[in-house]
C-alpha positions as CSV (number, residue, x, y, z in Angstrom):
1,X,-22.7,-91.3,-143.6
2,X,-25.6,-93.5,-142.7
3,X,-26.0,-97.1,-141.7
4,X,-26.8,-98.5,-145.1
5,X,-23.7,-96.9,-146.6
6,X,-21.6,-98.3,-143.8
7,X,-22.9,-101.8,-144.4
8,X,-22.2,-101.4,-148.1
9,X,-18.7,-100.2,-147.4
10,X,-17.9,-103.2,-145.2
11,X,-19.5,-105.7,-147.6
12,X,-17.4,-104.1,-150.5
13,X,-14.2,-104.5,-148.5
14,X,-15.1,-108.1,-147.6
15,X,-16.4,-109.3,-150.9
16,X,-14.8,-107.2,-153.6
17,X,-11.3,-106.7,-152.4
18,X,-9.8,-109.5,-154.4
19,X,-7.7,-107.1,-156.6
20,X,-6.2,-105.5,-153.5
21,X,-3.0,-107.0,-152.0
22,X,-3.9,-107.9,-148.5
23,X,-1.1,-108.6,-146.0
24,X,-0.8,-110.4,-142.7
25,X,1.8,-112.2,-140.5
26,X,0.9,-115.4,-142.5
27,X,1.7,-113.8,-145.9
28,X,3.9,-116.0,-148.1
29,X,5.9,-114.8,-151.1
30,X,5.2,-116.7,-154.3
31,X,7.8,-118.4,-156.5
32,X,9.0,-115.9,-159.1
33,X,7.6,-112.9,-157.2
34,X,9.7,-109.7,-157.3
35,X,10.2,-108.3,-153.8
36,X,12.4,-105.8,-152.0
37,X,14.5,-105.9,-148.9
38,X,13.1,-104.3,-145.7
39,X,16.3,-104.8,-143.7
40,X,19.6,-103.1,-144.5
41,X,22.9,-105.0,-144.8
42,X,21.0,-108.3,-144.7
43,X,23.2,-111.3,-145.0
44,X,22.5,-113.4,-148.0
45,X,23.5,-116.9,-146.8
46,X,24.5,-120.1,-148.6
47,X,22.0,-122.2,-146.6
48,X,18.8,-121.3,-144.7
49,X,20.4,-120.8,-141.3
50,X,22.5,-118.3,-139.4
51,X,25.5,-120.5,-139.3
52,X,26.1,-120.8,-143.0
53,X,28.5,-118.7,-145.1
54,X,27.6,-115.1,-146.1
55,X,27.6,-114.6,-149.8
56,X,27.0,-110.8,-149.7
57,X,25.1,-108.0,-148.0
58,X,21.7,-106.9,-149.3
59,X,20.8,-103.2,-149.0
60,X,17.4,-101.8,-147.9
61,X,15.1,-101.5,-150.9
62,X,17.2,-103.8,-153.1
63,X,15.2,-105.8,-155.6
64,X,15.3,-109.6,-155.3
65,X,13.4,-112.5,-157.0
66,X,11.8,-115.2,-154.8
67,X,12.9,-118.6,-156.0
68,X,11.1,-120.7,-153.4
69,X,10.2,-121.0,-149.8
70,X,12.4,-123.4,-147.8
71,X,11.3,-125.8,-145.1
72,X,13.4,-123.9,-142.5
73,X,11.9,-121.3,-140.1
74,X,13.3,-119.0,-137.4
75,X,11.6,-116.6,-135.0
76,X,12.3,-112.9,-135.6
77,X,10.7,-110.0,-133.9
78,X,8.2,-112.4,-132.2
79,X,7.0,-114.0,-135.5
80,X,8.0,-117.4,-136.9
81,X,9.3,-116.7,-140.3
82,X,10.4,-119.0,-143.2
83,X,13.7,-118.7,-145.0
84,X,13.4,-118.0,-148.7
85,X,15.7,-118.9,-151.5
86,X,16.2,-115.8,-153.5
87,X,18.1,-114.5,-156.5
88,X,19.9,-111.2,-157.0
89,X,21.7,-110.0,-160.1
90,X,24.8,-112.0,-159.1
91,X,24.0,-114.6,-156.5
92,X,21.5,-117.1,-155.3
93,X,21.1,-117.7,-151.6
94,X,18.8,-117.6,-148.6
95,X,17.3,-114.7,-146.5
96,X,14.8,-114.7,-143.7
97,X,11.3,-113.7,-144.8
98,X,10.9,-111.1,-142.0
99,X,13.7,-109.1,-143.6
100,X,11.9,-108.9,-146.9
101,X,9.3,-106.1,-147.3
102,X,5.7,-107.4,-147.5
103,X,4.9,-104.8,-150.1
104,X,6.4,-101.6,-151.6
105,X,4.6,-98.4,-152.6
106,X,6.1,-95.2,-154.1
107,X,5.0,-91.6,-154.3
108,X,7.3,-89.0,-155.7
109,X,10.8,-89.5,-154.3
110,X,9.6,-91.5,-151.3
111,X,9.6,-95.4,-151.2
112,X,7.6,-97.1,-148.4
113,X,8.5,-100.6,-147.1
114,X,6.8,-102.6,-144.4
115,X,7.4,-105.5,-142.1
116,X,5.6,-106.9,-139.0
117,X,6.5,-107.7,-135.4
118,X,4.7,-109.2,-132.4
119,X,4.9,-108.5,-128.7
120,X,2.8,-111.2,-127.0
121,X,-0.5,-111.1,-128.8
122,X,-0.1,-107.6,-130.0
123,X,0.8,-107.2,-133.7
124,X,2.7,-104.1,-134.9
125,X,3.5,-102.8,-138.4
126,X,7.0,-101.3,-139.1
127,X,6.9,-98.8,-141.8
128,X,10.1,-97.3,-143.4
129,X,10.2,-94.4,-145.8
130,X,13.3,-94.3,-148.0
131,X,14.6,-91.1,-149.4
132,X,18.0,-90.1,-150.7
133,X,19.5,-93.5,-151.1
134,X,19.7,-95.7,-148.0
135,X,18.5,-93.1,-145.5
136,X,15.1,-94.0,-143.9
137,X,12.7,-92.9,-141.2
138,X,10.7,-95.6,-139.4
139,X,7.3,-95.7,-137.6
140,X,6.1,-98.6,-135.5
141,X,2.3,-98.7,-134.9
142,X,0.0,-101.4,-133.4
143,X,-2.5,-103.0,-135.7
144,X,-6.0,-103.6,-134.5
145,X,-6.9,-105.9,-137.3
146,X,-4.5,-108.6,-138.6
147,X,-5.1,-108.3,-142.3
148,X,-4.6,-105.0,-144.2
149,X,-3.5,-103.3,-147.4
150,X,-1.3,-100.2,-147.9
151,X,-1.2,-97.2,-150.2
152,X,0.5,-93.8,-150.3
153,X,-0.7,-90.5,-151.7
154,X,0.4,-86.9,-151.8
155,X,-0.5,-84.6,-149.0
156,X,-4.2,-84.4,-149.9
157,X,-3.9,-80.6,-149.6
158,X,-2.3,-80.4,-146.1
159,X,0.5,-78.0,-145.8
160,X,3.9,-79.1,-144.5
161,X,3.2,-82.7,-145.3
162,X,4.9,-84.6,-148.2
163,X,3.0,-87.9,-148.2
164,X,0.1,-89.6,-146.4
165,X,0.6,-93.4,-145.9
166,X,-2.6,-95.4,-145.3
167,X,-2.9,-98.8,-143.6
168,X,-6.4,-100.0,-144.6
169,X,-7.8,-102.9,-142.5
170,X,-9.7,-105.8,-144.1
171,X,-13.0,-106.5,-142.3
172,X,-13.2,-110.2,-142.9
173,X,-16.5,-110.6,-141.1
174,X,-19.1,-108.7,-139.0
175,X,-17.7,-107.2,-135.9
176,X,-14.1,-106.8,-137.3
177,X,-12.6,-103.4,-137.4
178,X,-12.4,-102.3,-141.1
179,X,-10.9,-98.9,-140.4
180,X,-7.2,-98.2,-140.4
181,X,-4.3,-95.8,-139.8
182,X,-2.9,-92.7,-141.4
183,X,0.8,-91.9,-141.2
184,X,2.0,-88.4,-142.1
185,X,5.5,-87.9,-143.5
186,X,6.9,-84.3,-143.3
187,X,10.4,-85.0,-144.5
188,X,11.8,-85.4,-141.0
189,X,9.5,-87.8,-139.3
190,X,6.9,-90.5,-140.1
191,X,4.2,-89.8,-137.6
192,X,1.1,-91.8,-136.7
193,X,-1.5,-89.0,-137.1
194,X,-4.9,-90.8,-137.2
195,X,-6.4,-94.1,-136.4
196,X,-10.0,-94.7,-137.3
197,X,-12.7,-97.4,-136.9
198,X,-15.3,-98.8,-139.2
199,X,-17.2,-101.7,-137.7
200,X,-20.7,-103.2,-137.9
201,X,-22.5,-106.3,-136.6
202,X,-24.8,-106.8,-139.6
203,X,-27.4,-104.1,-139.1
204,X,-27.7,-104.6,-135.3
205,X,-24.9,-102.1,-134.4
206,X,-22.6,-99.9,-136.4
207,X,-19.8,-97.4,-135.7
208,X,-18.0,-95.6,-138.5
209,X,-15.4,-92.8,-138.5
210,X,-14.3,-90.9,-141.6
211,X,-11.6,-88.2,-142.1
212,X,-11.9,-85.8,-145.1
213,X,-8.8,-84.0,-146.3
214,X,-8.7,-80.6,-147.9
215,X,-8.6,-81.6,-151.6
216,X,-11.2,-84.3,-151.2
217,X,-15.0,-83.8,-151.7
218,X,-16.5,-81.7,-148.9
219,X,-12.9,-80.9,-147.8
220,X,-12.0,-77.5,-146.2
221,X,-8.8,-75.7,-147.1
222,X,-6.1,-76.3,-144.4
223,X,-8.5,-78.4,-142.3
224,X,-9.4,-82.1,-141.7
225,X,-13.1,-82.8,-141.4
226,X,-14.0,-85.6,-139.0
227,X,-17.4,-87.4,-139.3
228,X,-18.7,-90.4,-137.3
229,X,-22.0,-92.2,-136.9
230,X,-22.9,-94.7,-134.1
231,X,-26.2,-96.5,-134.1
232,X,-28.2,-99.6,-133.4
233,X,-31.4,-101.4,-134.4
234,X,-33.8,-101.3,-131.5
235,X,-36.6,-103.3,-133.2
236,X,-36.8,-105.0,-136.6
237,X,-40.5,-105.3,-136.9
238,X,-41.1,-101.6,-136.8
239,X,-37.7,-100.7,-138.3
240,X,-36.8,-98.8,-135.2
241,X,-33.2,-97.6,-135.4
242,X,-31.4,-94.9,-133.4
243,X,-28.1,-93.2,-134.3
244,X,-26.0,-90.2,-133.5
245,X,-23.9,-88.4,-136.1
246,X,-20.8,-86.2,-135.2
247,X,-19.0,-83.7,-137.3
248,X,-15.9,-81.7,-136.3
249,X,-13.3,-79.6,-138.0
250,X,-9.8,-80.4,-137.0
251,X,-6.3,-79.1,-137.8
252,X,-2.8,-80.6,-138.2
253,X,-0.4,-78.6,-136.1
254,X,2.8,-80.2,-137.4
255,X,2.9,-82.9,-134.7
256,X,-0.7,-84.1,-134.2
257,X,-4.3,-83.6,-135.2
258,X,-6.2,-81.3,-132.9
259,X,-8.6,-81.3,-131.1
260,X,-8.3,-84.9,-130.1
261,X,-11.3,-87.0,-130.8
262,X,-12.9,-88.8,-127.9
263,X,-15.2,-91.4,-129.4
264,X,-18.0,-93.5,-128.1
265,X,-16.9,-96.8,-129.7
266,X,-15.9,-98.3,-126.3
């Protein structure tokens, strides 16, 4: 992958991602939106506070309808979150926004739900995969960019993997990391397997990483192909650029991708 393709990639994500649902700690649910519970046994309350009467308990993954956002807020997991008036099949009441999944994606029998937490200035994504009713596995990973989208696919040709869950960063401007994270679900654990970087400062500097899975174009059976390019423009007048490309063939051993990649991005 060369510099021009990288710049096109980042411009595409900045300018043409309107149809993608991008999420952040400032995401607000819209009136009438259908959403799903992230927490389990969440107390549906009569009023937007923790002192009011409990109407019923909401289960993880349970569908709700957003009626409206209230003016009340409460800090939860390091993030100030509004209370929402919501409607279930039988009741209308209030739940804290942080206990509602920001989005939901499904592949096969697996349902993925997400929420956020903060520790100081560090932002983390909590991902839960639901299978067999209310049982779930959870992964907590640090985010390097504050806005992102999610999607889930099959195993992309990797053995002993059920789903691959991708967190795709939004590069809002030059210099922002537009890479992301891959989580692998093997039926027992939801594992952070890969984090990758895609960043450019106009055409002055660029660094891009790409992972190609077995059933993708240029993929290799049973392997993960890693590609990266790092480069910079030395002089505009003579169009002097210098870059270095790297390609390696990696393998998933059931716990991690090996050999580990030591990049030059720092």
